[in-house]
N, C-alpha and C positions, 0 to 999 in steps of 0.2 A: 245498333240504334234502338233506343227504347220505344216501346209501343206508346203512342200518345193517348191521352184521355180526350174523349169527345164530349161536347156539350149536349147532354141528354135532354135539354129543354127544347131543342129544335124538333118539331114534329113534321110529319109529311103533309100536313094540311097546307094547301095553297102552293106547294112546291110544283113548279112546272118544268117540263123536260123537253129538250130539243135533241134530235138525232140527225146526224149528217152522214149520208150513205145508207141506202136502203136495200142492201143485198141480204144475204142469209143472216148475217149477224145484226145489221142495223134494223131491218124490218122486224126481226124477232124481238130485239131489245125494245123497239118502239111499242109494239103490240103487247109485249109482256108487261111493261109498266102501265099501259092503258088498262090491261086486265086487272091490275092492282089498284085502279082508281085515279091514276094521275092523268092530267091533260098533257098530251104529247104532240109536238109538232115535228114532222119529218121532212127532210129535204134530200134530194139527190140531183147531182149535176146532169145525170142522164135524163133528158126531158122525156124520152119515150118510156123509160121505166117509171118515172114519176106519173105520167099520164095513165099507164096501165094500172098502177096501184090506186090512183085516185078514182079509177073506174070500178074498183072492187075486185080486181083480178091479180093473182100472184104472178110475178114474172119468172117464177121457177117452181119446181116441185118441192114441197115441204109439208108433210102431213101435219094437220092441226092448225097451221098458220092461215089457211084459207078461211076457216070458220072464224078465227079470231079477227081477221080483217073485216069480215062481214059484221061482226058484233060491234066493232069500235070505229070503223070509218065514219068520218063526219060527226062523231060523237066525242069520244075521248082521244081518238087519233085523227089528226088533221094534217093534210099534206100542205106544205108551204110552197109558195112560188119562188122564194129566194132564201138564201142562207141567212141574210139579215132578218127576214121575217121570222124564221124559225128561232133565231137567237134572241131577238129583242125581248120576248116575254118569257124566256126560259132562265131558270136558276142553275140547272145542271145541263151541260152540253156534251153529248156523247159523240165522239168522232169514230165512225165505223167504216172508214174507206179502205180500199185495198193497199197493201204494201208488197207488191210483187218483187220477184228477184230482179235486182239491178246488176250493175257491173260486178263481176267476180262472185256472183251469188249473194251479194249483200242486199239487204232490204232497201227498196226504192221508196223514199219518203216523199216523193214529189206530190202525190195526191193528198197525203196527210197534211203537209205544210200548206198546200193550197186551200184545203178545207178550213184549217185554222185561220188563215189570212182572211177568208171570206166572212168571218164573224167579228173581225177586229173593229169595224165601225161602231159596234154597240158597247164595247168594253169600257167606255169612259162615261157612261150615262148614270153612274151612281148606284147601280144595282150589282150586288156581289154575285159573281158566277163562278162555277167550278167547271173548268174545261177538262174533260175526261178522255184520254186516249184509250179507246177500246180496240182500235186496230192492233194487230199483233206486230210488235216491234222488238228488236233485240235488246237485251239488258243494257241499260245505260243510255238508251235513246231519248227518253223524256228529259233526263237531266243534262245530257251533253249535246243534244240536237234541237229538241222542241223548245225548251226554255231559252237557250241562247238565240234561236231564230226569232222568238217573240221579242226578246230584248233588242235585237237589231232593228226591229220595227218600232221600238220605243215603248213597248209594253212590258211591265215588270211583274213577275209572279209575286202575289201578295198585295199588290196595289190595285184593289178593286176586283181582282179575280185570283183564282188559284189553279194550278195545273195538277192533274192527277192521272193515274192510269188504272184501268179496271179490265184485266184480261178476260176473254171469254173462254169457256170450256164446252162449246156446243158441238155436237156430232150432227153432220148433215143427215137428214132423214129423221132426226130426233131433236131438232133445234128447240121446238116448242116445249117438249117434255123436259129437256135439260134446263131451259131458262126458268120455267115455272117451278121446277123441283131440283134446284141446284144442291150439290153436296158440299160446296164451299164457295164463298165469294171473297175475292181478293181485290183490295183497293190500295194502290200505292200513292201515298201522300204523307207529308209531314205538316200540312196546314190544318190546324184544328177546325176551322170553319168548313173547309172542304170535307174533312173526315166526318163532321157532324151531318152535313147534307147527305153524304153517301150512306151513312148509317141510317138516316131517316128514310131514304127512298128504298133501301133494301130491308127495312124492318119487317114488311109483310111476308118476306120469304123465310121459310123455316130452314135456315141454314146459318152456320157461323160466318160472321163477317170479319175478315182479317184486315186490319189497317197496318200496312207495312211500308217500308221505304220504297221510293220510286224504282230503284234497281231491283229490289226483291220482287215487287209485283210483276215486273217484266220477266224476270228469271224464272218464276214459277210456271209461267205459260210454256216457256221453252223446255223446262224440266219435264213437263208433261208430254209435249209432242215428241221430243227426241227419245224419250223412253218408249213410246209407242212405236216409233220408227225402228228403234233398236230391236224390239221384240219381233217385229215383222221380218227384219233382215236376218235375225238369228234363226227364225223358223225356216226361212227360205234356204239359208246355207245348210241347215240340217236336212232339208228335203233333197237338196242336190247330193249330199253325202249318202243319204239313204238310197237314192237311185243308183249311185255308183256301186254301192255294196250289192244291191240286187235282192230280189225276193222279200221286199219290205212293202207292206201296204201303208204308205206314208200317212194318208188321211186317217186311217184307223189308228195308227200309232199316236197321232196328235190328239185324237178324240179320247183315247184312253189316258193320255197325259192329263187332260182336262178333268179327269175324275179325282185327281189329287185334291185332297180337302183344302189345300191352300189356294186352289184355283177354282174348284167346283162352285158354279153359280155366280162367279165374278164376271163382270163385263169385260175385264181386261183379258180374259182367256181368249176372246175372239181375235185379239191381236197376236196371240201365240198360235198361229196357224199359217201354213205356207200358202203361197199364191204366186202371182207373176209380178209382185212388187207393189209398194204403196203408191198411191196417186192422189188426185184431187188437188185442191188449192193449197192446203195447209202443210201437210207433212213434208212434201218435197222442198218447198221454199223455206220452211222454218228450220229444218234440219241443216240445210245448206247455209242459211244465215247464221245459225249458231256456230257452225264450224268456222265460218269466216270471222265471226266475232272473236272466237278463241284465238285465231291467228293474229288478229289486230292487237290483242293483248299479250302476245308472245307465247301462247300456249299451242302446242301441236295437238290437234284433236284426233288422236289415233283411233279411238273407237268410232267416233262419228264419221271419220273418213272411210272406215271400212263399211259402216252401215250404208253410207251413200253409194259406195262402189258396188256392194252386193246388190243393192236395189237397181242400180243402173245396168247390171249384168243380166237381170232376170229375163227381160224380153228376148235377148239373144239366146238364152238357154232354151226357151221354148221354140223359137223360130228354127233353131238348129235341128229340133226334132222333125220339123217339116222338111227342111233342106236335105237331111240325111236319107229321107225315104220317099220323097215326092218330086217328080219332074215339074219344072216351072210352067208347063202348059196345063197343069191340072187346076181345078177350081178349089179355092180355099174359102171356108166359111168362118166367120167370127161372130160368136154369140155373146152379146153384152158389150156395150160401148161406154156406159157411165162408169165412173171409177169405183162405185159400190152399188149394191142393190138399194132400191127405194130412193134413188136420187137420179136427177137428170143432169148432174154436173159432169161434164166431160173434160174439164181442164186437167191436163197432165194425166189423163187416164191411161192405165196399162194397155188398153186396147189400141190407143193411138200409137204407142211405142211398138207394139206388135205389128200393126199394119205398116208403119213406116219402114220397119226392117224387112218385112215381107216384100214390099215394093223394091227396096234396095237389092234384095236377093233375086229379083226378076219375076216375081209372081204378080201378074196383072189381072187375073180373073178372081176377083175378091167379092164375096157376098157377105153382107152384114145385117144384123138385126138386134135391136134393143127394145124392150117394152115401152120405154118413154123417151129415149135419147137419140133416135135416128136423125131428127131434124136438127137438134142442137149440135150433134157431132158433125154433120155435113156442113153446117154453117161455120163452125170453127175451123175445120181442117180442109174441107173442100177438095178431097182427092177424087178426081174423075174416074179412077180405076175401081172405086168401091161402088158396088151396086147395092142399094138398100132394099131389103125385103119387107113384105107386109107382115110376115109372121115367122116364127121359129121353124116351122115345117118347111117353108120355102127355102130357107138357108140349107136345111138338111138335104132336101131333094136335089138341089143344084150343086152341092159341094162334094168333093171327094174326101177332103180332110177338113175337120171342124175343130177350131180352137174355142174353148169356153173361157172367156176373159173376165166375165162378171158373174158372181154366184147368185143369179136370179133363181129362185126356187122352181120356176116353171121350166128350167133347163134340166133339172136333176134326172128326170126319167127318160130323156130323149135317147140315150144309147140303147134302151130296151125297145124303143120304137124303130130305131134305125141302126140295127146291130151290124150292118154291113159297111158302115162308114168308119173311117179312121178317126178316132176321137183323141184329142189332146186336151186333157183336163188341167187347165192352168190354175184351177181353184181347188183341186183335190176333193171334190164333193159329188161327182156323178155316180149314179147307180148303174151297175152292170149285172148281167146275168152270168155268173161264174160257173154255172153247172155245165 
């Protein structure tokens, strides 16, 4: 499909933006556009979250976003009391709601379609709007699910509004940096007016804006995430092989690999390093959803299936190290509960998989600590056998075996302080005294 030409006469002056869903992606999007001078109205169906944001407090940990909220709240960023209020005065509506794993690992579009439905009352008021799916959805979703859903409601793409997608490429812990300094912007649409509006609002960002087909826009996002997941599973399989061979310092080997000039200094090198599996909200569900989408279209995703299988096997690999050497009446420590450092996100975190399998293996004396995620982890998982400690030293004192599940820098030197403990380095980064 040819790249369409856009109307360069449209400027960003007077364009207003609505954002639906104020999680990591939505709130970053809202505040990022406010930073560039737009008036943005944000709405979230979670009343408690909306109240927290309206009071000037972030509902999660994300460096840089807290200061942006202070700068723009009640100025360029306004919290709306309803979806209709947010949509009524907006020209571009971004939908940033969750698309969790549904049946058979496919993306659940329930929240996305509900968010779209909530804005329908304003779509026939004579104001042209672009409805932008920023939620991560499998390739083909906007064209085969979203647009037909709107048609069933009596709303037709191109008649007073246009539908587009605009995948995000944000890393948790670096959302603000990634949004304000993107390396590329992808917009899926073949509607000229929608393309022009999107070009106009992204004009202040120093990055190429690619106007592509709807399916291409969605595919690029999955191309990115499945590559990252594949690199992680490759690294984990190689680490397992190294351990089987023996006398290999796996962490050192990978760090030397990163000195290759094709990798040196690149951010992607951080994904080419072993651990206890990828976690968080995005990589697990997106990789699974892409694999399922392939099957729907008659393609057997051999590589993606192996990527998923290797990742699912990693917690058991490390738990077996405990089981093979430690009686179940011993105390086990888990350092790190968030899925990555500098984040309090514990959704599908490797630590949760480790703890679940330790419990299944009969270990009931578990001590855990994370610099920021103790409360959120307990709230999400609620295991009564897990005792949360106030600091890392308390875990070390009370535990016989300690698994490091998240590579927080403050854990790196602990084996030097507690050399008598049995350490299981699930992140290949601890410092030991080898003398």
